[in-house]
C-alpha positions in Angstrom: 99.1 86.6 -40.0 95.3 86.9 -39.9 93.2 89.1 -42.3 92.2 91.2 -39.4 95.9 91.8 -38.4 96.8 92.6 -42.0 93.9 95.0 -42.3 94.8 96.6 -39.0 98.4 97.0 -40.0 97.4 98.7 -43.2 95.0 101.0 -41.4 97.7 101.9 -38.9 100.2 102.6 -41.7 97.6 104.8 -43.6 96.8 106.6 -40.4 100.5 107.3 -39.7 100.9 108.7 -43.2 97.9 111.0 -42.7 99.3 112.2 -39.4 102.6 113.1 -41.2 100.7 115.1 -43.8 98.7 116.9 -41.2 101.8 118.1 -39.3 104.1 120.4 -41.3 106.4 120.6 -38.2 107.2 116.9 -38.6 111.1 116.5 -38.2 111.2 115.0 -41.7 110.0 118.3 -43.1 112.3 120.4 -40.8 115.7 119.2 -42.0 116.3 122.5 -43.9 113.8 125.1 -42.7 116.0 128.0 -43.9 116.2 126.4 -47.4 112.5 125.6 -47.4 111.5 129.2 -46.5 113.9 130.6 -49.1 112.5 128.3 -51.8 108.9 129.3 -50.9 109.8 133.0 -51.0 111.5 132.7 -54.4 108.5 130.9 -55.8 106.2 133.5 -54.2 108.1 136.4 -55.7 107.8 134.9 -59.2 104.0 134.2 -58.7 103.2 137.7 -57.3 105.3 139.2 -60.1 103.4 137.3 -62.8 99.9 137.6 -61.4 99.8 140.3 -58.7 98.6 139.8 -55.2 94.9 139.1 -56.1 95.8 136.7 -59.0 98.5 134.8 -57.1 97.7 131.2 -56.0 99.2 129.5 -53.1 98.9 126.1 -54.8 101.0 127.3 -57.7 103.6 128.7 -55.3 103.8 125.4 -53.4 104.2 123.5 -56.6 107.0 125.7 -57.8 108.7 125.5 -54.4 108.3 121.7 -54.3 106.4 121.8 -51.0 102.8 121.2 -49.8 100.6 124.2 -49.5 100.1 123.2 -45.8 103.8 124.0 -45.3 103.3 127.5 -46.6 100.5 128.0 -44.1 102.8 126.7 -41.4 105.6 129.1 -42.2 103.8 132.2 -43.4 100.1 131.8 -42.5 98.9 132.1 -46.1 99.1 134.3 -49.1 99.0 137.6 -47.2 101.7 136.4 -44.9 103.9 135.5 -47.9 103.4 138.9 -49.4 104.3 140.6 -46.1 107.4 138.5 -45.7 108.6 139.4 -49.2 107.9 143.1 -48.6 109.9 142.9 -45.4 112.7 141.1 -47.2 112.9 143.7 -50.0 112.7 146.6 -47.6 115.4 145.2 -45.3 117.8 144.8 -48.3 117.0 148.3 -49.6 117.6 149.8 -46.2 120.8 147.9 -45.8 122.2 149.1 -49.1 121.1 152.7 -48.3 122.8 152.7 -44.9 126.1 151.3 -46.0 126.7 153.2 -49.3 126.6 156.7 -50.6 123.4 157.7 -52.3 125.1 157.5 -55.7 126.4 153.9 -55.1 123.1 152.8 -53.5 121.2 153.8 -56.6 123.7 152.0 -58.8 123.2 148.9 -56.8 119.4 149.2 -57.0 119.7 149.2 -60.8 121.7 146.0 -60.7 119.3 144.5 -58.1 116.3 145.2 -60.3 118.0 143.5 -63.2 119.0 140.4 -61.2 115.7 140.0 -59.3 113.0 141.5 -61.6 110.2 139.7 -59.7 110.0 142.3 -57.0 109.8 145.1 -59.6 106.9 143.3 -61.4 105.2 142.8 -58.1 105.3 146.5 -57.3 104.1 147.6 -60.7 101.2 145.2 -60.5 99.8 146.7 -57.4 96.4 148.4 -58.2 96.3 152.2 -58.0 94.2 153.4 -55.1 94.0 150.0 -53.5 95.6 149.5 -50.1 98.4 146.9 -50.6 99.3 144.3 -48.0 101.9 145.4 -45.5 101.3 149.0 -46.4 101.9 150.4 -42.9 105.2 148.6 -42.5 106.4 149.8 -45.9 105.2 153.4 -45.2 107.3 153.5 -42.0 110.4 152.2 -43.8 110.0 154.6 -46.6 109.5 157.5 -44.2 112.8 156.5 -42.6 114.4 156.4 -46.0 113.4 159.9 -46.8 114.7 161.1 -43.4 118.1 159.5 -44.2 118.1 161.2 -47.6 117.5 164.5 -45.9 120.7 163.9 -43.8 122.5 163.1 -47.0 121.3 166.3 -48.6 122.7 168.2 -45.6 126.0 166.5 -46.1 126.1 167.8 -49.7 125.4 164.5 -51.6 122.9 166.4 -53.7 121.5 170.0 -54.0 120.0 171.6 -51.0 117.1 173.2 -52.9 115.6 169.9 -54.0 112.6 168.3 -52.4 113.9 165.1 -50.8 110.7 163.1 -51.4 110.8 164.0 -55.1 114.5 163.0 -55.3 113.8 159.6 -53.7 110.9 159.0 -56.1 112.8 160.0 -59.2 115.8 157.9 -58.5 113.7 154.9 -57.4 111.8 155.1 -60.6 115.0 155.4 -62.5 116.5 152.3 -60.9 113.6 150.1 -61.9 112.8 151.7 -65.3 114.7 149.2 -67.5 112.8 146.3 -65.9 109.4 148.0 -65.5 109.5 149.7 -69.0 111.7 147.6 -71.2 110.2 148.6 -74.5 110.5 152.4 -73.7 114.1 151.8 -72.4 115.0 150.0 -75.6 113.6 152.7 -77.9 115.1 155.6 -75.9 118.6 154.1 -75.6 118.7 151.9 -78.7 120.1 149.2 -76.5 118.9 145.9 -75.1 117.8 146.8 -71.5 118.2 143.2 -70.4 121.9 142.9 -71.4 124.6 143.1 -68.7 126.4 145.7 -70.8 123.4 148.0 -70.8 122.8 147.5 -67.0 126.5 148.4 -66.2 126.3 151.5 -68.5 122.9 152.7 -67.3 123.8 152.2 -63.6 126.9 154.3 -64.2 124.9 157.1 -65.9 122.4 157.3 -63.2 125.2 157.6 -60.7 126.7 160.4 -62.7 123.5 162.3 -62.7 123.4 162.2 -58.9 127.1 163.3 -58.8 126.2 166.1 -61.1 123.6 167.3 -58.5 126.3 167.4 -55.8 128.7 169.2 -58.1 126.0 171.8 -58.8 125.8 172.4 -55.1 129.5 172.9 -54.8 129.5 175.2 -57.9 126.7 177.4 -56.3 128.7 177.7 -53.1 131.8 178.7 -55.0 129.9 181.4 -57.0 128.5 183.0 -53.9 125.1 184.6 -53.5 122.9 185.5 -56.5 123.7 188.8 -58.2 121.2 191.7 -57.9 119.1 189.6 -55.6 118.0 187.2 -58.4 116.8 183.9 -57.1 118.8 180.7 -57.7 117.4 178.2 -60.2 
Protein backbone atom coordinates (compact mmCIF):
# COMPACT_ATOMS: atom_id res chain seq x y z
CA UNK A 1 0.00 0.00 0.00
CA UNK A 2 1.37 3.43 -0.97
CA UNK A 3 1.75 6.33 1.45
CA UNK A 4 -0.89 8.20 -0.53
CA UNK A 5 -3.32 5.31 -0.21
CA UNK A 6 -2.63 5.05 3.54
CA UNK A 7 -3.12 8.75 4.05
CA UNK A 8 -6.27 8.70 1.98
CA UNK A 9 -7.64 5.80 4.00
CA UNK A 10 -6.98 7.63 7.25
CA UNK A 11 -8.58 10.78 5.92
CA UNK A 12 -11.64 8.86 4.81
CA UNK A 13 -11.89 7.16 8.21
CA UNK A 14 -11.56 10.49 10.04
CA UNK A 15 -14.15 12.06 7.77
CA UNK A 16 -16.51 9.16 8.46
CA UNK A 17 -16.12 9.65 12.22
CA UNK A 18 -16.80 13.35 11.88
CA UNK A 19 -19.92 12.62 9.88
CA UNK A 20 -21.17 10.31 12.61
CA UNK A 21 -20.60 13.04 15.20
CA UNK A 22 -22.45 15.58 13.14
CA UNK A 23 -25.60 13.47 12.78
CA UNK A 24 -27.36 12.63 16.07
CA UNK A 25 -29.94 10.68 14.09
CA UNK A 26 -27.32 8.10 13.12
CA UNK A 27 -28.81 4.59 13.64
CA UNK A 28 -26.08 3.81 16.17
CA UNK A 29 -27.44 6.58 18.39
CA UNK A 30 -31.07 5.61 17.86
CA UNK A 31 -31.00 2.10 19.34
CA UNK A 32 -32.90 3.23 22.44
CA UNK A 33 -34.39 6.68 21.78
CA UNK A 34 -36.92 6.31 24.61
CA UNK A 35 -34.22 5.42 27.10
CA UNK A 36 -31.98 8.22 25.82
CA UNK A 37 -34.72 10.83 26.19
CA UNK A 38 -35.53 9.55 29.66
CA UNK A 39 -31.88 9.76 30.74
CA UNK A 40 -31.61 13.30 29.41
CA UNK A 41 -34.78 14.41 31.21
CA UNK A 42 -33.63 12.88 34.50
CA UNK A 43 -30.29 14.65 34.21
CA UNK A 44 -32.02 17.89 33.23
CA UNK A 45 -34.34 17.69 36.23
CA UNK A 46 -31.38 17.38 38.58
CA UNK A 47 -29.53 20.24 36.85
CA UNK A 48 -32.48 22.64 36.88
CA UNK A 49 -33.21 21.70 40.48
CA UNK A 50 -29.64 22.48 41.53
CA UNK A 51 -29.04 25.62 39.46
CA UNK A 52 -32.38 26.95 38.19
CA UNK A 53 -33.10 27.65 34.54
CA UNK A 54 -30.59 30.46 34.11
CA UNK A 55 -27.78 28.66 35.91
CA UNK A 56 -28.30 25.27 34.24
CA UNK A 57 -25.79 24.16 31.62
CA UNK A 58 -26.52 21.83 28.73
CA UNK A 59 -22.94 20.51 28.83
CA UNK A 60 -23.40 19.31 32.41
CA UNK A 61 -26.77 17.74 31.53
CA UNK A 62 -25.21 15.90 28.61
CA UNK A 63 -22.34 14.65 30.77
CA UNK A 64 -24.70 13.40 33.49
CA UNK A 65 -26.89 11.66 30.89
CA UNK A 66 -23.89 10.13 29.11
CA UNK A 67 -24.72 11.69 25.75
CA UNK A 68 -23.32 14.44 23.52
CA UNK A 69 -24.82 17.90 23.83
CA UNK A 70 -25.66 17.70 20.10
CA UNK A 71 -28.04 14.89 20.93
CA UNK A 72 -29.86 17.14 23.39
CA UNK A 73 -30.26 19.69 20.62
CA UNK A 74 -31.56 16.96 18.32
CA UNK A 75 -34.20 15.74 20.78
CA UNK A 76 -35.20 18.96 22.55
CA UNK A 77 -33.78 21.91 20.62
CA UNK A 78 -31.74 23.18 23.57
CA UNK A 79 -32.10 24.21 27.21
CA UNK A 80 -35.48 25.89 26.86
CA UNK A 81 -36.89 22.89 25.04
CA UNK A 82 -35.65 20.66 27.86
CA UNK A 83 -37.32 22.82 30.48
CA UNK A 84 -40.58 22.85 28.53
CA UNK A 85 -40.47 19.06 28.14
CA UNK A 86 -39.95 18.64 31.89
CA UNK A 87 -42.79 21.03 32.67
CA UNK A 88 -45.07 19.12 30.33
CA UNK A 89 -44.05 15.82 31.92
CA UNK A 90 -44.74 17.07 35.44
CA UNK A 91 -48.07 18.61 34.47
CA UNK A 92 -49.23 15.49 32.66
CA UNK A 93 -48.45 13.35 35.71
CA UNK A 94 -50.16 15.84 38.02
CA UNK A 95 -53.29 15.94 35.86
CA UNK A 96 -53.35 12.15 35.53
CA UNK A 97 -53.31 11.72 39.30
CA UNK A 98 -55.91 14.47 39.75
CA UNK A 99 -58.32 12.91 37.24
CA UNK A 100 -58.07 9.35 38.52
CA UNK A 101 -58.22 9.90 42.31
CA UNK A 102 -60.23 11.80 44.86
CA UNK A 103 -58.77 15.14 45.93
CA UNK A 104 -57.72 13.61 49.26
CA UNK A 105 -55.88 10.71 47.64
CA UNK A 106 -54.37 12.93 44.94
CA UNK A 107 -52.76 15.21 47.53
CA UNK A 108 -51.44 12.20 49.44
CA UNK A 109 -49.80 11.02 46.22
CA UNK A 110 -48.33 14.47 45.56
CA UNK A 111 -46.63 14.32 48.97
CA UNK A 112 -45.03 10.98 48.09
CA UNK A 113 -44.15 12.17 44.59
CA UNK A 114 -42.33 15.24 45.94
CA UNK A 115 -40.36 12.97 48.28
CA UNK A 116 -39.46 10.48 45.54
CA UNK A 117 -38.58 13.07 42.88
CA UNK A 118 -37.46 16.25 44.68
CA UNK A 119 -35.80 17.73 41.60
CA UNK A 120 -39.06 19.16 40.24
CA UNK A 121 -39.81 20.79 43.60
CA UNK A 122 -36.37 22.42 43.70
CA UNK A 123 -36.83 23.54 40.10
CA UNK A 124 -40.12 25.27 40.90
CA UNK A 125 -38.80 26.95 44.02
CA UNK A 126 -35.76 28.27 42.13
CA UNK A 127 -37.86 30.19 39.63
CA UNK A 128 -37.30 33.91 40.10
CA UNK A 129 -40.30 35.89 41.42
CA UNK A 130 -41.72 38.27 38.86
CA UNK A 131 -39.81 36.70 35.99
CA UNK A 132 -41.74 34.91 33.26
CA UNK A 133 -40.67 31.25 33.37
CA UNK A 134 -40.30 29.04 30.28
CA UNK A 135 -43.50 27.26 29.22
CA UNK A 136 -45.59 29.65 31.34
CA UNK A 137 -48.55 29.70 28.94
CA UNK A 138 -48.81 25.91 28.83
CA UNK A 139 -48.59 25.63 32.60
CA UNK A 140 -51.15 28.40 33.09
CA UNK A 141 -53.65 26.57 30.87
CA UNK A 142 -53.17 23.29 32.74
CA UNK A 143 -53.46 24.98 36.14
CA UNK A 144 -56.65 26.74 35.08
CA UNK A 145 -58.09 23.38 34.07
CA UNK A 146 -57.02 21.97 37.44
CA UNK A 147 -58.89 24.73 39.27
CA UNK A 148 -62.02 24.04 37.21
CA UNK A 149 -61.81 20.35 38.11
CA UNK A 150 -61.48 21.27 41.78
CA UNK A 151 -64.59 23.41 41.44
CA UNK A 152 -66.47 20.32 40.27
CA UNK A 153 -65.09 18.37 43.23
CA UNK A 154 -66.31 21.11 45.54
CA UNK A 155 -69.80 20.83 44.06
CA UNK A 156 -69.68 17.07 44.73
CA UNK A 157 -68.90 17.77 48.38
CA UNK A 158 -65.21 16.79 48.54
CA UNK A 159 -64.57 19.99 50.51
CA UNK A 160 -66.55 22.94 51.84
CA UNK A 161 -68.59 25.00 49.43
CA UNK A 162 -67.73 28.35 51.00
CA UNK A 163 -64.01 28.07 50.28
CA UNK A 164 -62.22 29.76 47.39
CA UNK A 165 -61.14 26.99 45.02
CA UNK A 166 -57.95 28.71 43.89
CA UNK A 167 -56.90 29.24 47.50
CA UNK A 168 -57.60 25.59 48.31
CA UNK A 169 -55.50 24.46 45.35
CA UNK A 170 -52.60 26.71 46.38
CA UNK A 171 -52.72 25.70 50.05
CA UNK A 172 -52.66 21.98 49.40
CA UNK A 173 -50.08 22.23 46.62
CA UNK A 174 -47.82 24.11 49.04
CA UNK A 175 -48.56 21.52 51.72
CA UNK A 176 -47.61 18.65 49.43
CA UNK A 177 -44.15 20.05 48.66
CA UNK A 178 -43.41 21.68 52.02
CA UNK A 179 -41.24 18.87 53.49
CA UNK A 180 -38.98 19.02 50.41
CA UNK A 181 -39.06 22.78 49.87
CA UNK A 182 -38.73 23.69 53.56
CA UNK A 183 -36.98 20.74 55.23
CA UNK A 184 -35.54 22.68 58.17
CA UNK A 185 -38.89 24.23 59.08
CA UNK A 186 -40.62 20.87 58.61
CA UNK A 187 -38.11 19.25 60.96
CA UNK A 188 -38.47 21.89 63.67
CA UNK A 189 -42.27 21.99 63.54
CA UNK A 190 -42.77 18.23 63.62
CA UNK A 191 -39.60 17.12 65.43
CA UNK A 192 -39.21 14.42 62.80
CA UNK A 193 -36.89 13.82 59.87
CA UNK A 194 -38.85 15.09 56.80
CA UNK A 195 -36.74 12.89 54.51
CA UNK A 196 -37.65 9.64 56.24
CA UNK A 197 -40.23 7.30 54.70
CA UNK A 198 -42.00 7.09 58.07
CA UNK A 199 -42.49 10.85 58.16
CA UNK A 200 -43.69 10.98 54.55
CA UNK A 201 -46.31 8.27 55.19
CA UNK A 202 -47.49 10.00 58.36
CA UNK A 203 -47.52 13.49 56.84
CA UNK A 204 -49.37 12.37 53.69
CA UNK A 205 -52.01 10.75 55.90
CA UNK A 206 -52.39 13.89 58.00
CA UNK A 207 -52.81 16.14 54.96
CA UNK A 208 -55.45 13.74 53.67
CA UNK A 209 -57.28 13.91 57.00
CA UNK A 210 -57.35 17.70 56.85
CA UNK A 211 -59.06 17.53 53.46
CA UNK A 212 -61.51 14.94 54.78
CA UNK A 213 -62.24 17.21 57.73
CA UNK A 214 -63.21 19.97 55.29
CA UNK A 215 -65.71 17.61 53.67
CA UNK A 216 -67.06 16.53 57.06
CA UNK A 217 -67.53 20.17 57.98
CA UNK A 218 -69.72 20.55 54.91
CA UNK A 219 -71.84 17.57 55.89
CA UNK A 220 -72.15 18.84 59.46
CA UNK A 221 -73.30 22.25 58.26
CA UNK A 222 -75.95 20.61 56.07
CA UNK A 223 -77.19 18.49 59.00
CA UNK A 224 -77.45 21.52 61.29
CA UNK A 225 -79.63 23.45 58.84
CA UNK A 226 -79.58 27.21 58.24
CA UNK A 227 -77.87 29.62 60.67
CA UNK A 228 -79.90 30.68 63.72
CA UNK A 229 -81.19 34.29 63.87
CA UNK A 230 -79.78 34.99 60.44
CA UNK A 231 -76.17 34.81 61.67
CA UNK A 232 -73.68 34.14 58.84
CA UNK A 233 -71.82 30.87 58.66
CA UNK A 234 -68.13 30.82 59.52
